[in-house]
Structure formats: C-alpha cells, structure tokens
Backbone as XML, in Angstrom:
<?xml version="1.0"?>
<chain id="A" units="angstrom">
  <residue number="1" name="MET">
    <atom name="N" x="0.781" y="-1.205" z="0.125"/>
    <atom name="CA" x="0.069" y="0.051" z="-0.021"/>
    <atom name="C" x="0.986" y="1.196" z="0.049"/>
  </residue>
  <residue number="2" name="LYS">
    <atom name="N" x="0.315" y="2.187" z="-0.516"/>
    <atom name="CA" x="0.947" y="3.545" z="-0.702"/>
    <atom name="C" x="0.366" y="4.588" z="0.167"/>
  </residue>
  <residue number="3" name="PHE">
    <atom name="N" x="1.037" y="5.492" z="0.754"/>
    <atom name="CA" x="0.291" y="6.394" z="1.468"/>
    <atom name="C" x="0.956" y="7.780" z="1.599"/>
  </residue>
  <residue number="4" name="VAL">
    <atom name="N" x="0.018" y="8.910" z="1.460"/>
    <atom name="CA" x="0.399" y="10.149" z="1.434"/>
    <atom name="C" x="0.902" y="10.588" z="3.030"/>
  </residue>
  <residue number="5" name="ILE">
    <atom name="N" x="1.993" y="11.164" z="3.120"/>
    <atom name="CA" x="2.295" y="11.746" z="4.615"/>
    <atom name="C" x="2.481" y="13.182" z="4.538"/>
  </residue>
  <residue number="6" name="THR">
    <atom name="N" x="2.166" y="13.595" z="5.739"/>
    <atom name="CA" x="2.719" y="15.404" z="5.637"/>
    <atom name="C" x="3.973" y="15.255" z="6.456"/>
  </residue>
  <residue number="7" name="LEU">
    <atom name="N" x="4.444" y="16.451" z="6.545"/>
    <atom name="CA" x="5.724" y="16.677" z="7.269"/>
    <atom name="C" x="5.471" y="18.396" z="7.481"/>
  </residue>
  <residue number="8" name="SER">
    <atom name="N" x="5.973" y="18.399" z="8.857"/>
    <atom name="CA" x="5.950" y="19.881" z="9.304"/>
    <atom name="C" x="6.995" y="20.111" z="10.431"/>
  </residue>
  <residue number="9" name="ARG">
    <atom name="N" x="7.364" y="21.220" z="10.836"/>
    <atom name="CA" x="8.114" y="21.205" z="11.976"/>
    <atom name="C" x="7.608" y="21.882" z="12.928"/>
  </residue>
  <residue number="10" name="ASP">
    <atom name="N" x="7.524" y="21.374" z="14.232"/>
    <atom name="CA" x="7.131" y="21.796" z="15.419"/>
    <atom name="C" x="7.896" y="23.218" z="16.162"/>
  </residue>
  <residue number="11" name="GLU">
    <atom name="N" x="7.393" y="23.666" z="17.196"/>
    <atom name="CA" x="8.230" y="24.658" z="17.714"/>
    <atom name="C" x="9.471" y="24.359" z="18.471"/>
  </residue>
  <residue number="12" name="ASP">
    <atom name="N" x="10.080" y="22.996" z="18.531"/>
    <atom name="CA" x="11.235" y="22.559" z="19.040"/>
    <atom name="C" x="12.157" y="22.305" z="17.907"/>
  </residue>
  <residue number="13" name="GLY">
    <atom name="N" x="11.897" y="22.310" z="16.602"/>
    <atom name="CA" x="12.612" y="21.709" z="15.276"/>
    <atom name="C" x="12.378" y="20.370" z="14.875"/>
  </residue>
  <residue number="14" name="MET">
    <atom name="N" x="11.506" y="19.746" z="15.605"/>
    <atom name="CA" x="11.171" y="18.242" z="15.287"/>
    <atom name="C" x="10.462" y="18.218" z="14.148"/>
  </residue>
  <residue number="15" name="VAL">
    <atom name="N" x="10.788" y="17.419" z="13.227"/>
    <atom name="CA" x="9.906" y="17.253" z="11.969"/>
    <atom name="C" x="8.858" y="16.140" z="12.388"/>
  </residue>
  <residue number="16" name="ILE">
    <atom name="N" x="7.770" y="16.549" z="12.255"/>
    <atom name="CA" x="6.410" y="15.879" z="12.484"/>
    <atom name="C" x="5.878" y="15.166" z="11.267"/>
  </residue>
  <residue number="17" name="ALA">
    <atom name="N" x="5.622" y="13.947" z="11.244"/>
    <atom name="CA" x="4.997" y="13.323" z="9.883"/>
    <atom name="C" x="3.700" y="12.688" z="10.521"/>
  </residue>
  <residue number="18" name="GLU">
    <atom name="N" x="2.695" y="12.757" z="9.767"/>
    <atom name="CA" x="1.599" y="12.365" z="9.933"/>
    <atom name="C" x="0.901" y="11.723" z="8.615"/>
  </residue>
  <residue number="19" name="CYS">
    <atom name="N" x="0.089" y="10.659" z="8.836"/>
    <atom name="CA" x="-0.500" y="9.875" z="7.679"/>
    <atom name="C" x="-1.879" y="10.350" z="7.732"/>
  </residue>
  <residue number="20" name="PRO">
    <atom name="N" x="-2.600" y="11.054" z="7.283"/>
    <atom name="CA" x="-4.019" y="11.703" z="7.206"/>
    <atom name="C" x="-5.110" y="10.469" z="6.776"/>
  </residue>
  <residue number="21" name="ALA">
    <atom name="N" x="-4.466" y="9.622" z="6.060"/>
    <atom name="CA" x="-5.606" y="8.419" z="5.600"/>
    <atom name="C" x="-5.935" y="7.315" z="6.957"/>
  </residue>
  <residue number="22" name="ILE">
    <atom name="N" x="-4.679" y="7.651" z="7.955"/>
    <atom name="CA" x="-4.959" y="6.669" z="9.099"/>
    <atom name="C" x="-5.040" y="7.778" z="10.298"/>
  </residue>
  <residue number="23" name="PRO">
    <atom name="N" x="-6.394" y="7.865" z="10.857"/>
    <atom name="CA" x="-6.317" y="8.822" z="12.133"/>
    <atom name="C" x="-5.598" y="8.488" z="13.266"/>
  </residue>
  <residue number="24" name="GLY">
    <atom name="N" x="-4.959" y="9.525" z="13.761"/>
    <atom name="CA" x="-3.975" y="9.218" z="14.777"/>
    <atom name="C" x="-2.668" y="8.843" z="14.421"/>
  </residue>
  <residue number="25" name="CYS">
    <atom name="N" x="-2.376" y="8.424" z="13.247"/>
    <atom name="CA" x="-0.945" y="7.929" z="13.029"/>
    <atom name="C" x="-0.024" y="9.107" z="12.724"/>
  </residue>
  <residue number="26" name="VAL">
    <atom name="N" x="0.695" y="9.203" z="13.594"/>
    <atom name="CA" x="1.626" y="10.469" z="13.758"/>
    <atom name="C" x="3.054" y="9.998" z="14.401"/>
  </residue>
  <residue number="27" name="SER">
    <atom name="N" x="4.058" y="10.538" z="13.906"/>
    <atom name="CA" x="5.476" y="10.182" z="14.379"/>
    <atom name="C" x="6.263" y="11.330" z="14.400"/>
  </residue>
  <residue number="28" name="GLN">
    <atom name="N" x="7.673" y="11.281" z="14.616"/>
    <atom name="CA" x="8.465" y="12.363" z="14.362"/>
    <atom name="C" x="9.920" y="11.919" z="14.403"/>
  </residue>
  <residue number="29" name="GLY">
    <atom name="N" x="10.819" y="12.957" z="14.004"/>
    <atom name="CA" x="12.096" y="12.673" z="13.946"/>
    <atom name="C" x="13.017" y="13.890" z="13.983"/>
  </residue>
  <residue number="30" name="ARG">
    <atom name="N" x="14.300" y="13.918" z="14.074"/>
    <atom name="CA" x="15.170" y="14.919" z="13.976"/>
    <atom name="C" x="15.274" y="15.463" z="12.578"/>
  </residue>
  <residue number="31" name="THR">
    <atom name="N" x="15.269" y="14.737" z="11.798"/>
    <atom name="CA" x="15.311" y="15.108" z="10.361"/>
    <atom name="C" x="14.144" y="14.567" z="9.425"/>
  </residue>
  <residue number="32" name="GLU">
    <atom name="N" x="13.919" y="15.075" z="8.154"/>
    <atom name="CA" x="12.941" y="14.598" z="7.587"/>
    <atom name="C" x="12.963" y="12.908" z="7.246"/>
  </residue>
  <residue number="33" name="ALA">
    <atom name="N" x="14.107" y="12.557" z="7.029"/>
    <atom name="CA" x="14.500" y="11.064" z="6.616"/>
    <atom name="C" x="13.931" y="10.139" z="7.958"/>
  </residue>
  <residue number="34" name="GLU">
    <atom name="N" x="14.348" y="10.765" z="9.002"/>
    <atom name="CA" x="14.194" y="9.873" z="10.306"/>
    <atom name="C" x="12.762" y="9.858" z="10.521"/>
  </residue>
  <residue number="35" name="ALA">
    <atom name="N" x="11.977" y="11.217" z="10.313"/>
    <atom name="CA" x="10.618" y="11.106" z="10.460"/>
    <atom name="C" x="10.018" y="10.060" z="9.629"/>
  </residue>
  <residue number="36" name="GLU">
    <atom name="N" x="10.340" y="10.154" z="8.321"/>
    <atom name="CA" x="9.651" y="9.310" z="7.343"/>
    <atom name="C" x="9.718" y="7.841" z="7.558"/>
  </residue>
  <residue number="37" name="ALA">
    <atom name="N" x="11.042" y="7.460" z="8.106"/>
    <atom name="CA" x="11.066" y="6.065" z="8.492"/>
    <atom name="C" x="10.414" y="5.669" z="9.829"/>
  </residue>
  <residue number="38" name="ASN">
    <atom name="N" x="10.167" y="6.601" z="10.737"/>
    <atom name="CA" x="9.413" y="6.525" z="11.905"/>
    <atom name="C" x="7.907" y="6.320" z="11.476"/>
  </residue>
  <residue number="39" name="VAL">
    <atom name="N" x="7.559" y="7.185" z="10.610"/>
    <atom name="CA" x="6.144" y="7.173" z="10.197"/>
    <atom name="C" x="5.647" y="5.814" z="9.581"/>
  </residue>
  <residue number="40" name="ARG">
    <atom name="N" x="6.604" y="5.383" z="8.858"/>
    <atom name="CA" x="6.640" y="3.991" z="8.089"/>
    <atom name="C" x="6.100" y="3.124" z="9.111"/>
  </residue>
  <residue number="41" name="GLU">
    <atom name="N" x="7.132" y="2.864" z="10.293"/>
    <atom name="CA" x="6.895" y="2.104" z="11.228"/>
    <atom name="C" x="5.353" y="2.313" z="11.879"/>
  </residue>
  <residue number="42" name="ALA">
    <atom name="N" x="5.031" y="3.397" z="12.239"/>
    <atom name="CA" x="3.751" y="3.797" z="12.650"/>
    <atom name="C" x="2.598" y="3.361" z="11.885"/>
  </residue>
  <residue number="43" name="ILE">
    <atom name="N" x="2.618" y="3.552" z="10.406"/>
    <atom name="CA" x="1.691" y="3.096" z="9.678"/>
    <atom name="C" x="1.366" y="1.635" z="9.827"/>
  </residue>
  <residue number="44" name="GLN">
    <atom name="N" x="2.457" y="0.992" z="9.780"/>
    <atom name="CA" x="2.313" y="-0.529" z="10.021"/>
    <atom name="C" x="1.628" y="-1.067" z="11.253"/>
  </residue>
  <residue number="45" name="ALA">
    <atom name="N" x="2.099" y="-0.541" z="12.336"/>
    <atom name="CA" x="1.535" y="-0.677" z="13.559"/>
    <atom name="C" x="0.096" y="-0.461" z="13.698"/>
  </residue>
  <residue number="46" name="CYS">
    <atom name="N" x="-0.071" y="0.859" z="13.146"/>
    <atom name="CA" x="-1.787" y="1.516" z="13.186"/>
    <atom name="C" x="-2.474" y="0.553" z="12.403"/>
  </residue>
  <residue number="47" name="LEU">
    <atom name="N" x="-2.004" y="-0.022" z="11.185"/>
    <atom name="CA" x="-2.768" y="-0.832" z="10.248"/>
    <atom name="C" x="-2.919" y="-2.291" z="11.023"/>
  </residue>
  <residue number="48" name="GLU">
    <atom name="N" x="-2.267" y="-2.622" z="11.843"/>
    <atom name="CA" x="-2.269" y="-4.009" z="12.357"/>
    <atom name="C" x="-3.367" y="-3.849" z="13.576"/>
  </residue>
  <residue number="49" name="VAL">
    <atom name="N" x="-3.312" y="-2.827" z="14.326"/>
    <atom name="CA" x="-4.312" y="-2.460" z="15.406"/>
    <atom name="C" x="-5.568" y="-2.301" z="15.026"/>
  </residue>
  <residue number="50" name="ARG">
    <atom name="N" x="-5.671" y="-1.411" z="13.965"/>
    <atom name="CA" x="-6.954" y="-1.397" z="13.291"/>
    <atom name="C" x="-7.617" y="-2.673" z="12.824"/>
  </residue>
  <residue number="51" name="ALA">
    <atom name="N" x="-6.769" y="-3.487" z="12.092"/>
    <atom name="CA" x="-7.436" y="-4.626" z="11.747"/>
    <atom name="C" x="-7.856" y="-5.766" z="12.685"/>
  </residue>
  <residue number="52" name="GLU">
    <atom name="N" x="-6.743" y="-5.811" z="13.764"/>
    <atom name="CA" x="-7.229" y="-6.493" z="14.911"/>
    <atom name="C" x="-8.467" y="-5.958" z="15.775"/>
  </residue>
  <residue number="53" name="GLN">
    <atom name="N" x="-8.760" y="-4.666" z="15.596"/>
    <atom name="CA" x="-10.122" y="-4.447" z="16.185"/>
    <atom name="C" x="-11.242" y="-4.284" z="15.267"/>
  </residue>
  <residue number="54" name="GLY">
    <atom name="N" x="-10.946" y="-4.667" z="14.041"/>
    <atom name="CA" x="-12.136" y="-4.703" z="13.059"/>
    <atom name="C" x="-12.458" y="-3.298" z="12.635"/>
  </residue>
  <residue number="55" name="MET">
    <atom name="N" x="-11.521" y="-2.145" z="12.709"/>
    <atom name="CA" x="-11.747" y="-1.068" z="12.213"/>
    <atom name="C" x="-11.341" y="-0.997" z="10.748"/>
  </residue>
  <residue number="56" name="PRO">
    <atom name="N" x="-11.837" y="0.223" z="9.992"/>
    <atom name="CA" x="-11.639" y="0.293" z="8.631"/>
    <atom name="C" x="-10.136" y="0.506" z="8.598"/>
  </residue>
  <residue number="57" name="LEU">
    <atom name="N" x="-9.256" y="0.098" z="7.778"/>
    <atom name="CA" x="-7.886" y="0.438" z="7.695"/>
    <atom name="C" x="-7.536" y="1.699" z="7.425"/>
  </residue>
  <residue number="58" name="THR">
    <atom name="N" x="-8.150" y="2.357" z="6.460"/>
    <atom name="CA" x="-7.952" y="3.638" z="6.239"/>
    <atom name="C" x="-9.285" y="4.621" z="6.367"/>
  </residue>
  <residue number="59" name="VAL">
    <atom name="N" x="-9.186" y="6.043" z="6.123"/>
    <atom name="CA" x="-10.213" y="6.728" z="5.982"/>
    <atom name="C" x="-10.012" y="7.566" z="4.624"/>
  </residue>
  <residue number="60" name="SER">
    <atom name="N" x="-11.384" y="7.995" z="3.806"/>
    <atom name="CA" x="-10.959" y="8.524" z="2.697"/>
    <atom name="C" x="-10.492" y="10.128" z="2.935"/>
  </residue>
  <residue number="61" name="THR">
    <atom name="N" x="-9.314" y="10.460" z="2.000"/>
    <atom name="CA" x="-9.011" y="11.884" z="2.050"/>
    <atom name="C" x="-8.813" y="12.408" z="0.792"/>
  </residue>
  <residue number="62" name="ARG">
    <atom name="N" x="-8.606" y="13.486" z="0.639"/>
    <atom name="CA" x="-8.283" y="14.074" z="-0.707"/>
    <atom name="C" x="-7.809" y="15.461" z="-0.422"/>
  </residue>
  <residue number="63" name="GLN">
    <atom name="N" x="-7.058" y="16.086" z="-1.502"/>
    <atom name="CA" x="-6.468" y="17.226" z="-1.433"/>
    <atom name="C" x="-7.319" y="18.306" z="-2.337"/>
  </residue>
  <residue number="64" name="VAL">
    <atom name="N" x="-7.773" y="19.494" z="-1.574"/>
    <atom name="CA" x="-8.297" y="20.441" z="-2.354"/>
    <atom name="C" x="-7.449" y="21.727" z="-2.286"/>
  </residue>
  <residue number="65" name="GLU">
    <atom name="N" x="-7.412" y="22.401" z="-3.427"/>
    <atom name="CA" x="-6.717" y="23.706" z="-3.494"/>
    <atom name="C" x="-7.866" y="24.723" z="-2.987"/>
  </residue>
  <residue number="66" name="VAL">
    <atom name="N" x="-7.280" y="25.640" z="-2.154"/>
    <atom name="CA" x="-8.211" y="26.766" z="-1.711"/>
    <atom name="C" x="-7.534" y="27.967" z="-1.948"/>
  </residue>
  <residue number="67" name="ALA">
    <atom name="N" x="-7.973" y="28.736" z="-2.693"/>
    <atom name="CA" x="-7.355" y="30.235" z="-3.140"/>
    <atom name="C" x="-7.758" y="31.170" z="-1.795"/>
  </residue>
  <residue number="68" name="ILE">
    <atom name="N" x="-6.906" y="31.958" z="-1.476"/>
    <atom name="CA" x="-6.850" y="32.855" z="-0.434"/>
    <atom name="C" x="-6.575" y="34.263" z="-1.028"/>
  </residue>
</chain>
C-alpha cells in the first residue's frame, strides 16, 4: 500500500510526520528522513491494530486547493 504523509516542523524543530488516511497515525524525527522512517513503522503498527479491532484500515482523504 502507498500512503501520503505530511511533514511539518514543531516549535522545537522536530519534524512531525502524519498519515492523514489513518487517524492518529503520527510520528516524528530530528530530520525528514528519520521522521519518514518512523512514520513508516507507525503506519504498519496502526494498520495492524485497526485490523485486529475490526476497524476500517483507512479513511478517505483528498487534497483540495483553496485560494486565499
């Protein structure tokens, strides 16, 4: 499976990685590469837990451009 992740920096400079298709699936790292590796592990763990609990594996997401 392929997932889109978002990367952002927090106030301490850590890179936050989130997978919007899996609610609550968030990780972090000191670098983008570390955050990506960590969120990859988090995605696997989240999918396992959701499957065990009979929950849908993902939720529908989409990107929408908003002009401001």
